[in-house]
Every structure is written in C-alpha cells, then in structure tokens.
NUZAKE-719546 format. One record per atom (N, C-alpha, C): x, y, z; residue number from 1; atom name. Coordinates in nm, 3 decimals. Layout:
N
((X,Y,Z),NUM,CA)
...
//
This chain:
69
((4.555,-2.108,1.621),1,N)
((4.509,-1.964,1.591),1,CA)
((4.372,-1.971,1.528),1,C)
((4.263,-1.906,1.539),2,N)
((4.146,-1.984,1.472),2,CA)
((4.126,-1.814,1.367),2,C)
((4.099,-1.880,1.250),3,N)
((4.082,-1.812,1.148),3,CA)
((3.969,-1.715,1.155),3,C)
((3.968,-1.561,1.087),4,N)
((3.884,-1.472,1.108),4,CA)
((3.780,-1.488,0.980),4,C)
((3.639,-1.492,1.034),5,N)
((3.515,-1.505,0.941),5,CA)
((3.542,-1.445,0.824),5,C)
((3.492,-1.528,0.731),6,N)
((3.518,-1.467,0.608),6,CA)
((3.387,-1.345,0.590),6,C)
((3.406,-1.228,0.490),7,N)
((3.352,-1.122,0.497),7,CA)
((3.190,-1.133,0.437),7,C)
((3.164,-1.202,0.359),8,N)
((3.006,-1.260,0.333),8,CA)
((2.951,-1.380,0.400),8,C)
((3.015,-1.376,0.500),9,N)
((2.954,-1.497,0.597),9,CA)
((2.797,-1.424,0.611),9,C)
((2.701,-1.550,0.594),10,N)
((2.544,-1.543,0.626),10,CA)
((2.517,-1.538,0.750),10,C)
((2.586,-1.626,0.784),11,N)
((2.574,-1.635,0.960),11,CA)
((2.565,-1.542,1.047),11,C)
((2.655,-1.431,1.002),12,N)
((2.681,-1.301,1.047),12,CA)
((2.570,-1.209,0.994),12,C)
((2.537,-1.124,1.087),13,N)
((2.404,-1.033,1.053),13,CA)
((2.488,-0.894,1.060),13,C)
((2.469,-0.832,0.957),14,N)
((2.517,-0.675,0.938),14,CA)
((2.396,-0.617,0.887),14,C)
((2.319,-0.519,0.963),15,N)
((2.215,-0.458,0.967),15,CA)
((2.263,-0.341,0.860),15,C)
((2.327,-0.283,0.852),16,N)
((2.362,-0.190,0.711),16,CA)
((2.394,-0.233,0.622),16,C)
((2.431,-0.340,0.643),17,N)
((2.471,-0.418,0.480),17,CA)
((2.357,-0.466,0.407),17,C)
((2.251,-0.509,0.520),18,N)
((2.147,-0.571,0.485),18,CA)
((1.996,-0.476,0.402),18,C)
((2.019,-0.342,0.474),19,N)
((1.973,-0.223,0.438),19,CA)
((1.984,-0.138,0.337),19,C)
((2.130,-0.168,0.317),20,N)
((2.171,-0.135,0.172),20,CA)
((2.133,-0.226,0.039),20,C)
((2.131,-0.327,0.092),21,N)
((2.134,-0.465,0.002),21,CA)
((1.938,-0.433,-0.069),21,C)
((1.881,-0.390,0.052),22,N)
((1.754,-0.365,0.023),22,CA)
((1.737,-0.254,-0.017),22,C)
((1.747,-0.113,-0.015),23,N)
((1.745,-0.032,-0.125),23,CA)
((1.779,-0.043,-0.230),23,C)
((1.883,-0.117,-0.272),24,N)
((1.953,-0.117,-0.409),24,CA)
((1.880,-0.192,-0.445),24,C)
((1.789,-0.260,-0.415),25,N)
((1.681,-0.340,-0.433),25,CA)
((1.552,-0.295,-0.492),25,C)
((1.495,-0.216,-0.438),26,N)
((1.445,-0.139,-0.448),26,CA)
((1.406,-0.009,-0.566),26,C)
((1.561,0.053,-0.545),27,N)
((1.592,0.156,-0.614),27,CA)
((1.587,0.079,-0.772),27,C)
((1.609,-0.047,-0.819),28,N)
((1.680,-0.131,-0.925),28,CA)
((1.520,-0.153,-0.971),28,C)
((1.500,-0.117,-1.118),29,N)
((1.358,-0.135,-1.209),29,CA)
((1.343,-0.290,-1.203),29,C)
((1.219,-0.311,-1.204),30,N)
((1.211,-0.424,-1.268),30,CA)
((1.222,-0.490,-1.379),30,C)
((1.236,-0.634,-1.380),31,N)
((1.291,-0.669,-1.489),31,CA)
((1.205,-0.658,-1.594),31,C)
((1.207,-0.642,-1.741),32,N)
((1.113,-0.677,-1.841),32,CA)
((1.082,-0.869,-1.880),32,C)
((0.950,-0.867,-1.872),33,N)
((0.941,-0.968,-1.935),33,CA)
((0.983,-0.971,-2.083),33,C)
((1.029,-1.083,-2.131),34,N)
((1.122,-1.160,-2.265),34,CA)
((0.994,-1.141,-2.342),34,C)
((1.019,-1.060,-2.442),35,N)
((0.945,-1.073,-2.560),35,CA)
((0.915,-1.204,-2.663),35,C)
((0.781,-1.224,-2.651),36,N)
((0.783,-1.359,-2.773),36,CA)
((0.837,-1.351,-2.886),36,C)
((0.903,-1.434,-2.906),37,N)
((0.989,-1.430,-3.088),37,CA)
((0.872,-1.464,-3.146),37,C)
((0.835,-1.366,-3.269),38,N)
((0.731,-1.380,-3.333),38,CA)
((0.815,-1.430,-3.506),38,C)
((0.752,-1.531,-3.553),39,N)
((0.818,-1.572,-3.677),39,CA)
((0.805,-1.431,-3.773),39,C)
((0.855,-1.534,-3.912),40,N)
((0.877,-1.450,-4.038),40,CA)
((0.730,-1.365,-4.060),40,C)
((0.647,-1.435,-4.059),41,N)
((0.477,-1.392,-4.073),41,CA)
((0.436,-1.278,-3.961),41,C)
((0.510,-1.315,-3.839),42,N)
((0.409,-1.221,-3.736),42,CA)
((0.331,-1.332,-3.618),42,C)
((0.275,-1.291,-3.564),43,N)
((0.209,-1.369,-3.507),43,CA)
((0.057,-1.453,-3.490),43,C)
((0.004,-1.379,-3.640),44,N)
((-0.095,-1.459,-3.697),44,CA)
((-0.090,-1.580,-3.705),44,C)
((-0.141,-1.673,-3.663),45,N)
((-0.130,-1.857,-3.753),45,CA)
((-0.176,-1.837,-3.851),45,C)
((-0.267,-1.741,-3.892),46,N)
((-0.316,-1.758,-4.043),46,CA)
((-0.244,-1.710,-4.178),46,C)
((-0.171,-1.631,-4.101),47,N)
((-0.058,-1.508,-4.193),47,CA)
((-0.058,-1.620,-4.328),47,C)
((0.005,-1.754,-4.329),48,N)
((0.065,-1.826,-4.468),48,CA)
((-0.053,-1.834,-4.522),48,C)
((-0.175,-1.870,-4.474),49,N)
((-0.244,-1.884,-4.560),49,CA)
((-0.305,-1.786,-4.648),49,C)
((-0.352,-1.657,-4.578),50,N)
((-0.350,-1.531,-4.623),50,CA)
((-0.259,-1.483,-4.750),50,C)
((-0.138,-1.544,-4.730),51,N)
((0.000,-1.493,-4.783),51,CA)
((-0.054,-1.593,-4.934),51,C)
((-0.084,-1.749,-4.933),52,N)
((-0.094,-1.793,-5.063),52,CA)
((-0.191,-1.773,-5.121),52,C)
((-0.311,-1.730,-5.044),53,N)
((-0.425,-1.708,-5.128),53,CA)
((-0.389,-1.572,-5.194),53,C)
((-0.314,-1.451,-5.181),54,N)
((-0.270,-1.314,-5.206),54,CA)
((-0.182,-1.398,-5.368),54,C)
((-0.115,-1.479,-5.368),55,N)
((0.003,-1.492,-5.425),55,CA)
((-0.098,-1.562,-5.555),55,C)
((-0.194,-1.664,-5.514),56,N)
((-0.277,-1.683,-5.633),56,CA)
((-0.383,-1.617,-5.683),56,C)
((-0.417,-1.523,-5.623),57,N)
((-0.484,-1.445,-5.660),57,CA)
((-0.415,-1.336,-5.802),57,C)
((-0.293,-1.281,-5.709),58,N)
((-0.226,-1.233,-5.798),58,CA)
((-0.169,-1.295,-5.959),58,C)
((-0.112,-1.451,-5.930),59,N)
((-0.113,-1.508,-6.051),59,CA)
((-0.196,-1.532,-6.131),59,C)
((-0.345,-1.546,-6.069),60,N)
((-0.436,-1.535,-6.177),60,CA)
((-0.466,-1.409,-6.283),60,C)
((-0.474,-1.307,-6.206),61,N)
((-0.460,-1.151,-6.223),61,CA)
((-0.388,-1.140,-6.373),61,C)
((-0.215,-1.202,-6.384),62,N)
((-0.147,-1.187,-6.458),62,CA)
((-0.153,-1.323,-6.541),62,C)
((-0.142,-1.395,-6.487),63,N)
((-0.163,-1.550,-6.612),63,CA)
((-0.251,-1.569,-6.702),63,C)
((-0.348,-1.569,-6.619),64,N)
((-0.508,-1.632,-6.718),64,CA)
((-0.524,-1.520,-6.808),64,C)
((-0.517,-1.403,-6.819),65,N)
((-0.538,-1.299,-6.923),65,CA)
((-0.404,-1.357,-7.056),65,C)
((-0.293,-1.420,-6.995),66,N)
((-0.212,-1.410,-7.140),66,CA)
((-0.278,-1.567,-7.196),66,C)
((-0.360,-1.653,-7.134),67,N)
((-0.364,-1.741,-7.225),67,CA)
((-0.552,-1.716,-7.290),67,C)
((-0.605,-1.619,-7.231),68,N)
((-0.732,-1.544,-7.307),68,CA)
((-0.710,-1.512,-7.423),68,C)
((-0.614,-1.488,-7.492),69,N)
((-0.575,-1.397,-7.574),69,CA)
((-0.604,-1.505,-7.728),69,C)
//
C-alpha cells in the first residue's frame, strides 16, 4: 500500500495555500535594515582627537595658573 504524500510536498500545487502565503507576505512589513553599531564616541572618526584636544585645553586652564603663582 502506498503512503499518502506529506502535507507540505512542494511538488503538489495548492493554489489556495499559495494565495494565502502571498497575501501574508504582502501584509508583512518589510524588514528594517540593521542599525550600524556606533562606538563610545559616536560615528565621527575624529571624535577621539577632538576629545583629547578638549582635555588638554581644560588641563591647561586649571594646571598652568597653579605654576604661575
């Protein structure tokens, strides 16, 4: 005795199932693109340099007057 074909056999065309799948695919929103991962300082490649300059300027403002007394 032959086995009955499986339910999800791709060789068998079921137009109702095809239409339902297409309709569900059409209703599904498109996938959102993945967000690029940003580092600690953001996406600006010169952010580290700007931060270093700011730290040096602040140190100069507080430390240099101590030595001038």
